[in-house]
C-alpha positions in Angstrom: 114.8 137.7 82.6 112.8 135.8 80.0 109.2 136.6 81.1 107.7 139.2 78.7 105.2 140.4 81.3 107.9 141.0 83.8 110.0 142.9 81.2 107.0 145.0 80.4 106.3 145.7 84.2 109.8 147.0 84.6 109.6 149.0 81.3 112.8 147.3 80.0 113.6 147.2 76.3 113.1 143.9 74.5 115.3 142.6 71.7 113.5 144.6 69.0 113.8 147.9 70.9 117.5 148.3 71.6 120.7 147.7 69.7 122.9 144.9 71.1 120.1 143.8 73.4 119.3 140.1 73.6 116.0 140.7 75.4 117.0 138.6 78.4 120.0 140.2 80.2 119.8 143.6 81.9 122.1 145.7 84.0 121.5 146.9 87.5 121.3 150.5 86.2 118.5 149.5 83.8 116.4 147.8 86.4 117.0 150.1 89.4 114.5 152.9 88.3 111.7 150.3 88.5 112.7 148.8 91.9 109.7 150.5 93.7 107.3 148.9 91.2 109.1 145.5 91.6 108.9 145.7 95.4 105.2 146.5 95.3 104.5 143.6 92.9 106.6 141.2 95.0 104.8 142.1 98.2 101.4 141.7 96.5 102.4 138.2 95.2 103.8 137.0 98.5 100.8 138.3 100.4 98.0 136.9 98.1 99.3 133.6 96.8 100.9 130.3 97.9 104.1 129.1 96.1 102.4 126.1 94.6 99.6 128.3 93.1 101.8 131.0 91.4 101.8 131.6 87.7 105.0 131.7 85.6 104.9 135.5 85.8 104.6 135.5 89.6 107.4 133.1 90.0 109.6 135.2 87.7 108.9 138.3 89.9 109.8 136.4 93.1 112.9 135.0 91.5 114.3 138.3 90.1 113.4 140.2 93.3 115.4 137.7 95.4 118.4 138.0 93.1 118.2 141.8 93.0 118.0 141.9 96.8 121.1 139.8 97.1 122.9 141.9 94.6 122.0 145.1 96.5 123.2 143.6 99.8 126.5 142.7 98.2 126.9 146.1 96.7 126.5 147.6 100.2 128.7 145.1 102.1 132.0 147.1 102.5 130.8 150.6 101.6 127.7 152.5 100.4 126.8 151.4 96.9 127.1 154.9 95.6 130.4 155.8 97.2 133.0 157.2 94.7 136.0 157.6 97.0 135.2 155.7 100.1 138.4 156.5 102.1 137.8 160.2 101.6 134.1 160.0 102.3 134.8 158.0 105.5 137.2 160.6 106.7 134.6 163.3 106.0 132.1 161.4 108.0 134.5 161.1 110.9 135.2 164.8 110.7 131.4 165.6 110.6 130.5 163.5 113.6 131.3 165.9 116.5 129.3 168.9 115.1 126.7 166.5 113.7 126.1 164.9 117.1 125.8 168.3 118.7 123.2 169.4 116.1 121.2 166.2 116.4 121.0 166.4 120.2 120.1 170.1 120.1 117.3 169.3 117.6 116.0 166.5 119.8 116.0 168.8 122.8 114.1 171.5 120.9 117.0 173.9 121.0 118.6 176.0 118.2 120.9 173.9 116.1 123.0 174.1 112.9 120.8 172.9 110.1 123.7 172.2 107.8 125.5 170.0 110.3 122.2 168.3 111.2 121.3 167.6 107.5 124.8 166.2 106.8 124.6 163.9 109.9 121.1 162.7 109.1 122.1 162.0 105.5 125.0 159.8 106.7 122.8 157.9 109.2 120.1 157.2 106.6 122.7 155.8 104.2 124.2 153.5 106.8 120.8 152.4 108.1 119.9 151.4 104.5 123.1 149.4 104.3 122.3 147.5 107.4 118.7 147.0 106.4 119.8 144.9 103.4 121.5 142.5 105.9 124.8 142.1 104.0 127.5 139.7 105.2 129.1 140.3 108.6 132.6 141.3 107.4 134.1 143.1 110.4 135.7 140.6 112.8 135.3 140.7 116.6 136.9 143.7 118.3 136.8 144.4 122.1 133.2 143.8 123.2 131.8 143.5 119.6 131.1 140.2 117.8 131.2 140.0 114.0 129.4 143.1 112.6 128.1 144.5 109.4 129.9 147.6 108.0 126.7 149.7 108.3 126.2 148.8 111.9 129.8 149.7 112.7 129.4 153.1 110.9 126.3 153.8 112.9 128.2 153.2 116.1 130.8 155.9 115.4 128.6 158.8 116.6 128.2 156.9 119.9 131.9 157.1 120.6 133.0 153.8 119.1 136.4 154.4 117.3 137.1 153.3 113.8 138.8 149.9 114.2 141.7 148.6 112.0 139.4 146.3 109.9 137.2 149.2 108.9 140.2 151.3 107.8 141.7 148.4 105.9 138.4 147.8 104.1 138.2 151.5 103.2 141.7 151.5 101.9 141.0 148.3 99.8 137.9 149.9 98.4 139.7 153.1 97.5 142.6 151.2 95.9 140.2 149.0 93.9 138.3 152.0 92.6 141.6 153.8 91.7 143.1 150.6 90.1 146.1 150.6 92.5 146.9 146.9 93.1 149.9 147.6 95.3 147.9 149.7 97.7 145.1 147.1 97.7 147.5 144.3 98.5 149.1 146.3 101.2 145.8 147.0 102.9 144.8 143.3 102.5 148.1 142.2 104.1 147.4 144.6 107.1 143.9 143.2 107.5 145.1 139.6 107.2 147.9 140.2 109.9 145.3 141.3 112.4 142.6 138.8 111.5 144.5 135.6 111.6 146.0 135.8 115.1 142.7 136.9 116.6 140.8 134.1 114.8 143.4 131.3 115.0 141.0 128.9 116.8 138.1 129.6 114.5 140.3 129.2 111.4 141.8 126.0 112.7 138.2 124.6 113.1 137.3 125.8 109.7 140.3 124.0 108.2 139.4 120.9 110.1 135.8 121.1 108.8 137.1 121.5 105.2 139.3 118.5 105.6 136.4 116.5 107.0 134.2 117.4 104.1 137.0 116.5 101.6 137.6 113.2 103.4 133.9 112.2 102.9 134.0 109.4 105.5 130.3 108.6 105.4 130.2 108.4 101.6 133.3 106.1 101.5 131.8 103.9 104.3 128.5 103.7 102.4 130.3 102.4 99.3 132.2 99.8 101.3 129.0 98.7 103.1 127.2 98.0 99.8 130.1 95.9 98.5 130.3 94.0 101.8 126.5 93.4 101.6 126.7 91.9 98.2 129.5 89.5 99.2 127.5 88.4 102.3 124.4 87.8 100.2 126.3 85.8 97.6 127.8 83.6 100.5 124.2 82.4 101.2 123.8 80.8 97.8 127.1 78.8 97.6 127.9 78.8 101.3 131.4 80.2 100.6 133.2 80.9 103.9 135.7 83.0 102.0 132.9 85.4 100.8 131.5 85.7 104.2 134.8 86.4 105.8 135.6 88.9 103.1 132.3 90.7 103.8 133.1 90.7 107.5 136.5 92.3 107.0 135.0 94.9 104.6 132.4 95.7 107.2 135.1 96.1 109.8 136.9 98.6 107.5 133.7 100.5 106.8 132.9 100.6 110.5 136.3 102.1 111.3 135.7 104.8 108.7 132.1 105.3 110.0 133.3 105.6 113.6 136.1 107.9 112.7 133.7 110.3 110.9 131.3 110.1 113.8 134.0 111.0 116.4 135.4 113.7 114.1 132.0 115.4 114.0 131.7 115.2 117.7 135.0 116.9 118.2 134.2 119.6 115.7 130.9 120.4 117.3 131.9 119.7 120.8 128.7 117.7 121.2 127.5 114.1 121.6 126.8 112.2 118.4 123.1 113.1 117.9 122.3 116.8 117.4 119.9 116.8 114.4 118.1 114.4 112.0 121.3 114.2 109.9 123.5 113.1 112.8 120.7 110.8 114.1 120.7 108.9 110.8 124.5 108.5 111.0 124.3 107.3 114.7 121.4 104.9 114.0 123.4 103.4 111.3 126.4 103.1 113.5 124.4 101.4 116.3 122.8 99.0 113.8 126.2 98.1 112.4 127.5 97.3 115.9 124.5 95.0 116.5 125.0 93.3 113.2 128.7 92.7 114.0 127.7 91.1 117.3 125.2 88.9 115.6 127.7 87.8 113.0 130.2 87.1 115.8 127.7 84.9 117.6 126.2 83.0 114.6 128.8 83.2 111.7 126.2 82.7 109.0 126.4 85.9 107.1 123.1 87.3 108.4 124.7 89.7 110.8 127.0 90.8 108.0 124.0 91.6 105.8 122.3 93.5 108.7 125.5 95.6 109.3 126.1 96.4 105.6 122.4 96.9 104.7 121.6 99.1 107.7 124.8 101.0 107.4 124.2 101.7 103.7 120.5 102.6 104.1 121.0 105.0 107.0 124.0 106.7 105.3 121.9 107.1 102.1 119.3 108.8 104.3 121.9 111.0 105.9 123.3 111.9 102.4 119.9 113.1 101.3 119.3 115.0 104.5 122.6 116.8 104.0 121.1 118.4 100.9 118.8 120.5 103.2 121.9 122.7 104.1 124.5 122.9 106.9 124.7 119.6 108.8 126.6 121.4 111.7 124.1 124.2 112.2 123.5 126.0 115.5 121.8 123.8 118.1 118.1 124.2 118.6 117.1 125.3 122.1 115.2 122.1 122.8 118.5 120.1 122.3 121.1 122.7 123.6 122.3 120.7 126.7 125.2 118.3 126.3 124.1 116.2 129.3 120.7 115.3 127.9 122.2 114.9 124.4 124.5 112.3 125.9 121.7 110.5 127.8 118.2 110.8 126.5 118.8 111.5 122.8 121.6 108.9 122.5 119.7 106.2 124.4 116.4 106.7 122.5 118.3 106.7 119.2 119.9 103.4 120.1 116.3 102.2 120.7 115.4 103.3 117.1 118.5 101.5 115.8 117.6 98.3 117.6 114.0 98.3 116.4 115.2 98.8 112.8 117.7 96.0 113.1 114.9 93.7 114.3 112.8 94.8 111.4 115.7 94.3 109.0 116.3 90.8 110.2 112.6 90.1 109.7 112.9 91.3 106.1 115.7 88.9 105.5 113.6 86.1 107.0 110.7 86.8 104.6 112.8 87.5 101.5 114.8 84.3 102.0 111.8 82.2 102.9 109.4 83.4 100.1 111.9 83.8 97.2 114.7 81.4 97.9 115.3 77.9 99.3 118.0 79.1 101.7 115.8 79.5 104.7 116.1 76.0 106.2 114.8 75.1 109.6 118.0 75.9 111.6 118.4 79.2 109.7 114.8 80.2 110.3 115.1 79.5 114.0 118.3 81.3 114.2 116.8 84.4 112.6 113.8 84.3 114.9 116.1 84.1 117.9 118.0 87.1 116.6 114.7 89.1 116.1 113.5 88.2 119.6 116.8 89.2 121.2 117.1 92.5 119.4 113.4 93.3 120.2 114.3 92.8 123.9 117.3 95.1 123.5 115.1 97.7 121.7 112.4 97.6 124.3 114.9 98.3 127.1 116.6 101.2 125.3 113.5 102.8 123.9 111.8 102.6 127.4 114.8 104.1 129.2 115.3 106.7 126.6 111.7 107.8 126.8 111.8 108.0 130.6 115.0 110.1 130.4 113.2 112.3 127.9 110.4 112.9 130.4 112.9 113.9 133.1 114.5 116.3 130.6 111.1 117.7 129.7 110.3 118.2 133.4 113.5 120.2 133.9 113.2 122.2 130.7 109.4 122.7 130.4 108.1 122.0 133.9 106.2 118.8 133.0 107.2 115.2 132.6 104.8 114.4 129.8 102.7 116.6 127.6 101.4 114.3 124.8 103.6 116.1 122.3 103.7 114.2 118.9 107.4 113.3 119.4 106.7 112.0 122.9 103.7 110.0 121.6 105.9 108.5 118.9 108.6 107.4 121.4 105.9 105.8 123.6 104.3 104.0 120.7 107.7 102.4 119.9 108.0 101.2 123.6 104.4 99.8 123.5 104.9 98.1 120.1 108.1 96.3 121.2 106.4 95.4 124.5 103.4 94.0 122.6 105.7 91.8 120.4 107.3 90.3 123.5 104.0 89.6 125.2 102.6 88.0 122.1 105.6 85.8 121.8 105.6 84.9 125.5 101.9 84.1 125.4 102.4 81.8 122.4 100.0 83.9 120.3 102.7 84.3 117.6 105.5 82.1 116.4 108.3 82.6 114.0 106.4 84.2 111.1 104.1 86.2 113.4 107.2 87.5 115.2 108.9 88.7 112.0 105.7 90.3 110.7 105.3 92.2 114.0 109.0 93.2 113.8 108.4 94.7 110.3 105.5 96.7 111.8 108.2 98.1 114.1 109.9 99.7 111.1 106.7 101.6 110.4 106.2 102.7 114.0 109.9 103.9 114.2 109.8 105.7 110.9 106.8 107.7 112.1 108.5 108.6 115.4 111.8 109.5 113.7 110.5 111.4 110.7 106.7 111.5 110.6 106.1 113.7 113.6 108.4 116.4 112.2 106.1 116.7 109.2 103.1 117.6 111.3 104.5 121.1 111.9 103.2 121.1 115.5 104.7 120.4 118.9 107.9 121.3 120.7 109.9 118.8 118.7 108.7 119.9 115.2 112.0 120.8 113.6 114.6 119.6 111.1 112.6 118.3 108.2 110.4 119.2 105.3 107.2 118.0 103.7 109.3 116.9 100.7 110.1 113.6 102.5 106.4 112.8 103.0 106.3 110.9 99.7 109.3 108.8 100.6 107.9 108.0 104.0 104.6 106.8 102.5 106.6 104.7 100.0 108.6 103.2 102.8 105.4 102.4 104.8 103.8 100.9 101.8 106.8 98.6 101.2 106.7 97.4 104.8 103.0 96.6 104.5 103.8 94.6 101.3 106.4 92.6 103.2 104.0 91.9 106.0 101.5 90.6 103.4 104.2 88.3 102.0 104.9 87.1 105.5 101.3 86.2 106.0 101.2 84.0 102.9 100.5 80.3 103.5 103.7 78.3 104.2 103.1 76.2 101.1 103.7 79.4 98.9 107.1 79.9 100.4 110.0 78.4 98.4 111.7 77.5 101.7 108.7 75.5 102.7 109.2 73.3 105.8 106.8 71.2 107.8 107.4 72.6 111.3 104.6 74.9 112.6 104.8 78.5 111.4 
C-alpha cells in the first residue's frame, strides 16, 4: 500500500515509525485488526461513488479490499484459516456431531439441552459458514450426488448425515503434514487423492488437456499472420501484374484457411456446439465465411481481388477476435438465450453468414474506391468486375440475412412466445435486410451505377457493425450480452472511417487517378 491516507485509516506504521519497515508492504496480521474499518469504508465508497469519479484514496481502498478478500478466501479454502492441527480438529468435529446435533435439535424444540455440546456445535457451524461465505475455490470433486463443492459446504453437510469423503480426508492429511513439515506424509496423501481423482475425472481431464493443446497451438493467431502476408503479395500483384505473386497469395490463403478451419472445428468439438456461441466465435466464423467467399471470387475472376478480400477479411476479423479474447474465457458457459444447439446451427449461423457477406461486399467496395482514387489500376474491365462482385455478394447477403432473421423470429416465438418484439438486436438484423434490399432496388431501378453501388455497400459496413456490436453496448434488450463500453470508441472510429470512404467515393470522377470516360 502506497496511499498515506489508507495507511492512516488502517493505523499501520509508516517507514519512520517501525524498524525494517519500508512503508509499503504489510502482513496479513498487521492489517487484520482493521478489517472492520476497511469493510465499512469499502462499502461507503462502492455505495456513494462511481468508478470513474473515485479519488486515488478511494481506488486504493477498493483495490486493497479486493486483494484482502481474495487472500482470505484462499486461506479458508482447504481448512479454517486459524486451524492449528486440522486432521485432529476434523476428527474432534466428527466426534462432536452426534451430541451436538441432539443439543441443537433440543434447543430448537424448546427442550432442555446440553449447553456445552450446543456451544461447541454452533461454534463449528459458524466457522464453516464463514469459510463458505468467502466463496473460495471448489476443491472437493464430485462424489455420489454432489457436484464440485467448497470445503466449508461439505463440512456443514456432515451433521446432516453426509459422510466424510476420501477427498476431504486427503486434504486434511495434506494440511496436517504441511503444518508439521512432513513431506513424505504429504506426498502419500496427495498420491491417494490423485488416484481417486484422475479415474473419476478422466473425461474432464482429457478435455482440459485438449483445450491446453488448442491454446498452445494458437491456430487463429497463426492464420492471421499468414493472411496478412498473403494480402501483401496479392496487393503487390496489382502493380506489376505478376501471376506468380497472385498464385503465391492464393496458396498462402489456402494454407491459412486450412488452419482457420481446423481451429474452428476444434473449438466446435471442445464445446460440443455449432461454430457461433458468443461474440468471439462470431468474429472467427464471420472471418471464415468471408474467406470462403473471397476464395470463390478469386476462383472465378483470377485477378487478385478475391485474394485480397480473403486475406483482408480473415486478418481483420481475427484481429477483432484476438481483442475480444482479452475479455476472458472464450469458451464460457452458454447464455440462456443461445443454449439450444438446433437454433445455434440454424438462425445464428445463417444470420452470421449474412453479416459476413455484407462485410465482403463492403470490403470489395473499399478496394474499388482505394484503387480508383489513389492508383491507376482500376481500369474499365476491373471496375466492372468489382461492381459485379459487389452486386453478387449483396444478393447473397440479402438472402442469408433475411432467412436468418426469419429463423430468429421463429426461435423467439418458441423461446419467448412472440415472433417479433422490436428488440435492439432484432431491429439491427432487420435493418441489414432492408439496407441490402434497398441497394438491390436502387441498382435494378438504375438510380445508382458503379460508384453509387460501392458507396451503398460501404454503408452496409456501418449497418452491420451496429447490428453486430452496437446493440450490445446499449445495455438493454434480451440480446444485450457479451461486450463492454470499452469498444464504443473503436466502433465510432470504424463508422467515421467508412463515412470518409463514402465521401471519397462521391468525389467527381476527374479527381480519381483511374479516371475513365464511361458513366459513373
